[in-house]
C-alpha positions as CSV (number, residue, x, y, z in Angstrom):
1,M,-24.2,-3.8,12.0
2,T,-27.6,-2.7,11.9
3,S,-30.0,-0.4,9.4
4,T,-32.6,2.0,9.9
5,D,-33.7,1.2,6.5
6,K,-34.7,-2.3,5.2
7,P,-31.1,-3.3,3.5
8,E,-31.3,-4.7,-0.3
9,Q,-31.7,-8.4,-0.7
10,T,-29.1,-10.0,-2.6
11,T,-28.5,-13.5,-4.4
12,A,-26.7,-14.3,-1.3
13,G,-29.5,-14.2,1.0
14,A,-31.0,-11.6,3.5
15,L,-28.7,-9.5,5.4
16,P,-28.6,-10.1,9.2
17,E,-31.6,-8.8,11.4
18,P,-30.9,-5.2,12.4
19,D,-30.1,-4.4,16.3
20,A,-32.2,-1.4,17.2
21,A,-30.0,-0.7,19.9
22,M,-27.3,0.1,17.5
23,P,-28.5,2.2,14.3
24,R,-26.2,1.9,11.5
25,Q,-24.8,5.1,10.2
26,L,-25.8,5.6,6.5
27,I,-23.1,7.3,3.8
28,S,-23.6,8.2,0.3
29,W,-21.7,6.3,-2.4
30,V,-19.9,9.4,-3.2
31,T,-18.5,10.0,0.2
32,L,-17.4,6.3,0.3
33,A,-15.5,6.8,-3.3
34,L,-14.0,9.9,-1.6
35,M,-12.7,7.7,1.5
36,T,-11.5,5.1,-0.8
37,T,-9.4,7.8,-2.8
38,A,-8.0,9.3,0.3
39,S,-6.8,5.9,1.7
40,V,-5.0,4.9,-1.8
41,A,-4.0,8.0,-3.6
42,S,-0.5,9.5,-3.2
43,L,2.1,11.1,-5.0
44,R,5.1,9.2,-4.0
45,P,5.0,6.5,-7.1
46,S,5.0,9.6,-9.5
47,P,8.5,9.5,-10.5
48,S,8.7,5.8,-11.1
49,M,6.0,6.4,-13.8
50,A,7.2,9.5,-15.1
51,I,10.2,7.7,-16.7
52,Y,7.7,6.5,-19.3
53,G,6.1,9.8,-19.9
54,L,2.8,9.4,-22.1
55,A,3.1,5.6,-21.4
56,A,2.5,6.3,-17.5
57,V,-1.1,6.7,-18.4
58,F,-1.1,2.9,-19.8
59,L,0.8,1.4,-17.2
60,Y,-1.6,2.8,-14.4
61,L,-4.7,2.3,-16.2
62,L,-3.7,-1.6,-16.9
63,P,-3.2,-2.6,-13.0
64,A,-6.3,-0.9,-12.3
65,V,-8.3,-2.7,-14.3
66,V,-6.9,-6.4,-13.6
67,F,-6.2,-5.4,-9.9
68,L,-7.4,-2.8,-8.3
69,L,-11.1,-3.3,-9.5
70,P,-10.9,-7.0,-8.8
71,T,-9.3,-6.3,-5.2
72,A,-12.0,-4.0,-4.5
73,L,-15.1,-6.1,-5.5
74,V,-13.6,-9.1,-4.0
75,G,-12.9,-7.0,-0.5
76,A,-16.4,-5.6,-0.7
77,E,-18.0,-9.6,-0.5
78,L,-15.8,-10.8,1.7
79,A,-16.1,-8.0,4.0
80,S,-20.0,-7.6,4.0
81,G,-20.0,-11.6,4.7
82,W,-17.3,-12.3,7.3
83,S,-15.8,-9.9,10.0
84,G,-12.6,-10.2,11.1
85,G,-10.4,-9.2,8.2
86,I,-8.3,-11.4,6.0
87,Y,-7.4,-13.9,8.5
88,R,-11.2,-14.8,8.8
89,W,-11.8,-14.8,5.1
90,V,-8.6,-17.1,4.2
91,S,-9.2,-19.2,7.2
92,E,-12.9,-20.1,6.4
93,A,-11.8,-21.1,3.0
94,L,-8.7,-22.5,3.1
95,G,-7.7,-23.2,6.8
96,K,-6.5,-21.3,9.8
97,P,-2.3,-21.9,9.0
98,L,-2.9,-20.1,5.4
99,G,-5.1,-17.4,7.0
100,F,-2.1,-16.9,9.5
101,V,0.3,-16.4,6.3
102,A,-2.2,-14.0,5.0
103,V,-2.2,-11.7,8.0
104,W,1.5,-12.2,8.2
105,C,2.2,-11.0,4.8
106,Q,0.1,-7.8,5.9
107,F,2.5,-7.2,8.8
108,A,5.6,-8.5,7.0
109,M,5.3,-6.3,4.1
110,T,5.7,-3.2,6.4
111,I,9.3,-4.2,7.5
112,A,10.1,-3.7,3.7
113,Y,7.7,-0.8,3.3
114,Y,9.1,1.8,6.3
115,P,12.7,1.9,4.6
116,S,11.6,2.6,1.2
117,L,8.8,5.1,2.6
118,L,11.6,6.8,4.9
119,A,14.1,6.8,2.1
120,Y,11.4,8.8,0.2
121,V,11.3,11.1,3.1
122,A,15.0,11.8,3.6
123,S,15.5,12.6,-0.3
124,T,12.4,15.0,-0.1
125,F,13.7,16.5,3.0
126,A,17.2,16.9,1.7
127,Y,15.8,19.6,-0.7
128,V,14.9,21.6,2.4
129,I,18.3,21.3,3.6
130,H,20.7,20.3,1.0
131,P,19.7,18.7,-2.4
132,G,23.0,17.1,-2.7
133,L,22.0,14.8,0.2
134,A,19.4,13.0,-1.7
135,E,21.4,10.3,-3.0
136,N,23.8,10.2,-0.3
137,G,23.4,6.6,1.2
138,L,24.9,7.7,4.9
139,Y,22.4,10.4,5.1
140,V,19.3,8.3,3.9
141,A,20.3,5.3,6.4
142,I,20.6,7.9,9.3
143,V,17.1,9.6,8.6
144,I,15.5,6.0,8.2
145,V,16.9,4.4,11.4
146,V,16.1,8.2,13.5
147,I,13.0,8.6,12.4
148,Y,11.6,5.3,12.6
149,W,12.6,4.9,16.2
150,T,10.9,8.4,16.9
151,G,7.7,7.1,15.3
152,V,7.8,4.0,17.6
153,W,8.7,5.9,20.6
154,I,5.6,8.2,19.8
155,T,3.2,5.2,19.5
156,C,4.5,3.2,22.3
157,R,3.2,6.4,24.5
158,G,-0.4,5.9,23.1
159,T,-0.4,9.5,21.6
160,R,-3.7,9.8,20.1
161,T,-3.0,13.1,18.8
162,V,-1.4,11.8,15.5
163,A,-4.8,10.0,14.8
164,G,-6.5,12.9,12.6
165,L,-2.8,13.3,10.6
166,S,-3.8,11.0,7.5
167,S,-6.8,12.9,6.5
168,L,-4.8,16.1,6.9
169,G,-2.2,14.5,5.4
170,L,-4.3,14.1,2.1
171,I,-4.9,17.5,1.8
172,I,-1.4,19.0,2.7
173,G,0.8,16.4,1.2
174,T,-1.2,15.2,-1.7
175,L,-4.1,17.2,-3.1
176,I,-2.5,20.6,-2.8
177,P,0.9,19.8,-4.2
178,G,-0.6,17.6,-6.7
179,V,-2.8,20.5,-8.3
180,V,0.4,22.9,-7.9
181,L,2.2,20.5,-9.9
182,V,0.2,20.0,-12.7
183,A,-0.9,23.7,-12.9
184,L,2.7,24.4,-13.2
185,G,3.2,21.8,-15.9
186,L,0.3,23.0,-17.8
187,V,1.7,27.0,-17.7
188,F,5.0,25.4,-18.6
189,L,3.8,24.0,-21.9
190,G,1.1,26.7,-22.3
191,Q,4.4,28.9,-22.6
192,G,5.3,27.1,-25.7
193,N,8.3,25.0,-23.8
194,A,8.9,21.5,-25.1
195,S,8.2,18.7,-22.9
196,E,11.3,16.6,-22.0
197,A,9.3,13.5,-22.8
198,P,7.4,12.9,-26.3
199,M,3.5,13.4,-26.0
200,S,2.4,12.2,-29.4
201,P,-0.1,9.4,-29.7
202,D,2.8,6.8,-31.0
203,H,4.1,7.2,-27.4
204,W,1.1,5.6,-25.8
205,L,2.8,2.4,-25.0
206,P,6.1,2.0,-23.4
207,P,9.0,1.2,-25.8
208,W,9.5,-2.8,-25.6
209,T,13.1,-3.4,-24.7
210,G,12.3,-7.0,-23.2
211,L,10.5,-7.6,-19.8
212,A,12.8,-4.9,-18.2
213,S,10.9,-2.3,-19.9
214,L,7.8,-3.2,-18.1
215,V,8.8,-3.8,-14.5
216,L,8.2,-0.4,-12.9
217,I,4.5,-1.3,-13.6
218,V,5.0,-3.6,-10.5
219,N,5.3,-0.7,-8.2
220,N,1.7,0.5,-9.1
221,F,0.4,-2.6,-7.5
222,L,1.5,-1.6,-4.3
223,S,0.1,2.0,-5.0
224,Y,-3.1,0.4,-5.6
225,A,-2.7,-1.8,-2.2
226,G,-5.5,-1.5,0.4
227,M,-8.4,-0.3,-1.9
228,E,-10.3,-3.7,-0.5
229,M,-10.0,-2.4,3.0
230,N,-12.9,0.0,2.6
231,G,-15.1,-3.0,1.6
232,V,-16.0,-2.8,5.3
233,H,-18.1,-0.1,4.6
234,V,-20.3,-1.5,2.1
235,S,-22.7,-2.3,4.5
236,S,-23.2,1.6,5.2
237,L,-24.5,2.0,1.7
238,R,-28.3,2.5,1.2
239,H,-28.3,0.2,-1.8
240,P,-24.9,-1.9,-1.7
241,R,-25.5,-4.0,-5.1
242,A,-26.1,-0.8,-7.1
243,E,-23.9,1.7,-5.2
244,Y,-21.0,0.2,-4.5
245,P,-20.0,-0.5,-8.2
246,R,-20.7,3.2,-8.8
247,S,-18.3,4.0,-5.7
248,I,-15.6,2.0,-6.8
249,F,-15.6,3.0,-10.5
250,L,-15.8,7.0,-9.2
251,A,-12.7,6.3,-6.9
252,T,-10.8,4.6,-9.4
253,G,-11.3,7.4,-12.0
254,L,-10.2,9.9,-9.0
255,V,-7.2,7.7,-8.0
256,L,-6.0,7.7,-11.5
257,L,-6.1,11.3,-12.0
258,I,-4.1,11.7,-8.8
259,F,-1.7,9.1,-10.0
260,V,-1.4,9.8,-13.9
261,L,-1.5,13.8,-14.1
262,P,1.6,14.4,-11.5
263,A,3.3,11.5,-13.4
264,L,2.8,13.4,-16.4
265,A,3.7,16.9,-15.1
266,I,7.0,15.7,-13.8
267,S,7.8,14.0,-17.4
268,W,7.3,17.5,-18.9
269,V,10.0,19.0,-16.9
270,M,12.3,16.4,-15.8
271,P,14.4,14.0,-18.4
272,A,13.9,10.2,-17.7
273,E,17.6,9.8,-17.5
274,E,17.9,12.6,-14.8
275,L,15.1,11.4,-12.8
276,S,15.6,9.9,-9.2
277,L,13.0,7.5,-8.2
278,T,13.1,8.5,-4.5
279,A,13.8,12.6,-5.1
280,G,12.0,12.4,-8.3
281,L,9.0,14.6,-7.1
282,M,11.0,17.3,-5.6
283,Q,13.5,17.3,-8.8
284,A,10.3,18.5,-10.6
285,F,9.1,20.7,-8.2
286,Q,12.9,22.5,-8.0
287,A,12.8,22.6,-11.9
288,F,9.3,24.2,-12.1
289,F,10.0,26.6,-9.4
290,D,13.4,27.7,-10.9
291,H,11.8,28.2,-14.2
292,F,9.1,30.6,-12.7
293,H,11.6,32.3,-10.5
294,V,10.1,31.0,-7.0
295,G,12.8,28.5,-6.2
296,W,12.2,29.1,-2.6
297,L,8.6,27.7,-2.4
298,T,10.8,24.0,-3.0
299,K,11.5,24.0,0.5
300,I,8.0,24.6,1.6
301,V,6.7,21.9,-0.5
302,G,9.4,19.6,0.8
303,I,8.3,20.2,4.5
304,M,4.4,19.8,3.2
305,L,5.4,16.5,1.6
306,V,7.5,15.2,4.6
307,M,4.7,16.2,7.1
308,A,2.3,14.4,5.0
309,A,4.5,11.1,4.6
310,L,5.4,11.1,8.5
311,G,1.8,11.5,9.6
312,G,0.6,8.7,7.5
313,M,3.5,6.6,8.8
314,L,2.2,7.4,12.7
315,T,-1.1,6.9,12.2
316,W,-0.8,3.2,11.3
317,L,2.4,2.4,12.5
318,A,1.1,0.1,15.3
319,G,-2.0,-1.0,13.3
320,P,-0.7,-4.2,11.7
321,A,1.3,-5.2,14.2
322,K,-1.8,-5.0,16.9
323,G,-3.8,-6.9,14.7
324,L,-1.2,-9.6,14.3
325,V,-0.4,-9.6,18.0
326,T,-4.3,-10.0,19.0
327,L,-4.5,-12.8,16.6
328,A,-1.5,-14.6,18.1
329,R,-2.9,-14.3,21.6
330,Q,-5.9,-16.2,20.6
331,E,-4.2,-18.5,18.5
332,G,-0.9,-18.9,20.0
333,Y,1.0,-18.0,16.3
334,L,3.9,-16.1,18.2
335,P,6.1,-16.8,21.1
336,P,4.9,-15.0,24.5
337,F,7.5,-12.3,24.6
338,L,6.2,-11.0,21.3
339,Q,2.4,-11.1,22.4
340,Q,3.0,-8.5,24.8
341,F,1.1,-5.1,25.1
342,N,2.4,-2.3,26.9
343,K,0.5,0.0,29.5
344,A,-0.7,2.0,26.7
345,G,-2.2,-0.8,24.5
346,V,0.5,-1.1,22.2
347,P,2.3,-4.2,21.0
348,R,5.9,-2.6,22.1
349,N,8.1,-5.8,21.8
350,I,7.0,-6.9,18.3
351,M,7.5,-3.2,17.0
352,V,11.0,-3.0,18.7
353,A,11.8,-6.5,16.8
354,Q,10.3,-5.3,13.5
355,G,12.5,-2.1,14.2
356,V,15.6,-4.2,14.6
357,I,15.0,-5.4,11.1
358,T,14.2,-2.2,9.7
359,T,17.3,-0.9,11.0
360,L,19.3,-3.5,9.4
361,I,17.7,-2.8,6.1
362,G,18.4,0.9,6.7
363,V,21.7,0.7,7.4
364,L,22.4,-1.1,4.0
365,Y,21.5,2.2,2.3
366,A,24.6,3.8,4.0
367,F,26.7,1.2,1.7
368,S,24.4,1.7,-1.2
369,S,26.1,3.9,-4.4
370,D,22.6,4.1,-5.9
371,V,19.9,5.3,-3.4
372,S,17.1,5.3,-6.2
373,S,18.2,1.3,-6.8
374,A,18.0,0.3,-3.1
375,Y,14.7,1.9,-2.9
376,W,13.4,0.2,-5.9
377,M,14.3,-3.3,-4.4
378,F,12.7,-3.0,-1.3
379,S,9.6,-1.3,-2.7
380,V,9.4,-4.5,-4.8
381,I,10.0,-6.8,-1.7
382,T,7.1,-5.0,-0.3
383,V,4.9,-5.4,-3.1
384,Q,5.8,-9.4,-3.4
385,I,5.1,-10.0,0.2
386,Y,1.6,-8.2,0.0
387,L,0.8,-10.3,-3.0
388,I,1.0,-13.4,-1.4
389,A,-1.7,-12.2,0.8
390,Y,-4.0,-11.2,-2.4
391,L,-3.3,-14.3,-3.8
392,L,-4.9,-16.2,-0.8
393,M,-7.6,-13.8,-1.0
394,F,-8.8,-14.2,-4.6
395,V,-9.0,-17.9,-3.9
396,A,-10.7,-17.6,-0.6
397,V,-13.9,-15.5,-2.2
398,V,-14.1,-18.6,-5.0
399,R,-13.7,-21.2,-2.4
400,L,-16.5,-19.5,-0.1
401,R,-18.9,-18.8,-2.8
402,K,-19.0,-22.4,-3.4
403,R,-18.8,-23.7,0.1
404,Q,-20.7,-21.1,1.8
405,P,-23.3,-19.9,-0.5
406,Q,-25.7,-19.5,2.6
407,V,-23.7,-16.8,4.3
408,P,-25.6,-13.4,4.1
409,R,-23.2,-11.1,2.0
410,G,-24.3,-7.1,1.7
411,F,-22.7,-7.0,-1.9
412,V,-22.1,-10.1,-4.3
413,V,-19.4,-9.9,-6.8
414,P,-20.7,-10.6,-10.6
415,A,-18.8,-13.5,-12.4
416,V,-17.1,-14.0,-9.3
417,T,-14.8,-16.7,-10.8
418,L,-13.8,-14.3,-13.6
419,V,-13.3,-11.5,-11.6
420,A,-10.9,-13.4,-9.0
421,T,-9.2,-15.0,-11.8
422,V,-8.4,-11.9,-13.5
423,G,-6.9,-10.5,-10.2
424,F,-4.9,-14.0,-9.2
425,V,-3.2,-13.9,-12.5
426,A,-2.1,-10.4,-12.5
427,S,-1.1,-10.8,-9.0
428,L,0.8,-13.9,-9.8
429,A,2.2,-12.2,-13.1
430,A,3.6,-9.0,-10.9
431,L,5.1,-11.3,-8.5
432,A,7.1,-13.0,-11.1
433,I,7.9,-9.5,-13.0
434,G,9.4,-8.2,-9.7
435,F,12.5,-10.8,-10.1
436,V,13.6,-8.8,-13.3
437,P,15.6,-5.5,-12.7
438,P,14.3,-2.5,-14.3
439,D,16.1,-0.4,-17.4
440,Q,16.6,2.1,-14.7
441,F,18.3,-0.3,-12.5
442,G,21.9,1.0,-12.8
443,S,25.3,-1.1,-13.4
444,G,24.4,-3.4,-10.3
445,P,25.1,-7.1,-10.8
446,L,21.9,-9.2,-11.5
447,W,23.1,-11.8,-8.7
448,R,22.7,-8.9,-6.2
449,Y,19.4,-7.9,-7.3
450,L,18.2,-11.2,-7.2
451,L,19.9,-12.3,-3.8
452,I,18.1,-9.0,-2.4
453,V,14.8,-9.3,-3.7
454,G,14.3,-13.0,-3.6
455,G,16.0,-13.4,0.0
456,G,13.6,-10.8,1.1
457,L,10.6,-12.2,-0.5
458,L,11.8,-15.7,0.9
459,A,12.5,-14.8,4.5
460,L,9.7,-12.5,5.1
461,G,6.8,-13.9,3.3
462,V,7.8,-17.6,3.5
463,L,10.2,-18.9,5.8
464,A,9.3,-16.6,8.9
465,P,5.5,-17.6,8.9
466,A,6.7,-21.6,8.2
467,A,9.1,-21.3,11.1
468,F,6.3,-19.8,13.6
469,L,3.4,-22.6,12.6
470,T,6.3,-25.3,12.7
471,Y,7.5,-24.6,16.2
472,R,3.8,-23.2,17.8
473,K,3.3,-24.6,21.0
474,P,-0.2,-25.0,22.7
475,G,1.2,-22.9,25.6
476,W,1.6,-19.7,23.0
477,I,-2.1,-19.2,23.7
478,H,-2.5,-16.2,25.9
479,P,-4.0,-17.6,29.3
480,E,-7.3,-15.6,28.7
481,H,-7.9,-17.6,25.5
482,R,-7.0,-21.0,26.6
483,M,-9.6,-23.6,26.8
484,P,-8.6,-26.5,28.2
485,H,-11.4,-28.9,27.6
486,A,-11.8,-28.2,24.5
487,T,-10.7,-29.8,21.3
488,E,-10.1,-28.1,17.8
């Protein structure tokens, strides 16, 4: 990338010489903060934290400090020093096999993520057609399977019209419903109605009933995941060292507001024991709208939330798969059958293979008597798989600072060892805590929870990439990338 201005010098050295043929587009740090907020903030995790009432503030703030900030800062240094994403970062520091594990985990987490996302969509849409379906496992399973395969079909056709739906979804499905929810909550309290959750200062911290009382905090790590991706834009800032930290702190504040205020609003109107982890958002809207005698608005909000979730799914359905397949063609990590693109440039075969697993997971909902518990388990698996990539990323930034200090970086993390250590320890703790079922898990046996969560993490996050690396063959490298006379 190039700049029409002289880039700021850093302790890591000067940035590469500009290329006058491709002038860089500069953006303000406020714009970058808004871009980051749009890519991270969502209303979907609000019901999980609303269970804690006022303590939701603490449970959002803690992972923001120990996880969100470290990932954003580390991601900025790595992205401004090495192109190619997490595979390049980890490969440069720890070797190509672990680089593959990192990029595989970014792909594999979507296998568990889509069932949990579509379970939320199903429960939300239930309030448009029949609220009683929100906890019906068969209904949720049908919605997951039908919508996922419809999304694959649309994506495989190479449809470009969905590209703008993510930004539109932020407004339609996050900002407007979020503002409405908080406004209704404030009016509700202003009328003298008592909050269902205590709001006194002594409820700032969650009640301690053992490790399980803090388990829902793990879901917040997934809520903040992806913050580091915006580090690629650090070179578009006029003065990265000064402006990027400002951008991150502003984005963190905005993200916290979008996460915390709706969670509090839900806790004001919904008793914790009645709150569904999948349909809690719609339960709150239903309660508020019924209170103000405009219950018909519930269906409209439900459609808005569903449209936003589906738009977001479609805009990046093929993204992780395409990145993995492109890398596999170069390095031979996947069998040729899984490396194929269709005429529209979409990795159809690996998306179909992914869809088969997603379908099997979705079918499990049909046999579940507690949709909320199933939703939580798959959310945890998603977080844990993703955390493996983050653990490798935190190690990589420290190793690269020591081994390749001469590489120009647009942004340099101050006290990088401390920042990376905090992020690493927090990620490791979140991964471990995920094996403890939350207090709200219900009456399900512990062995079933451990089998599903542990088995999902082991199969998708460890055994699958290990198998591909073990049985990898030279012939798996795509012909256009083979170099018969070169040795690695």
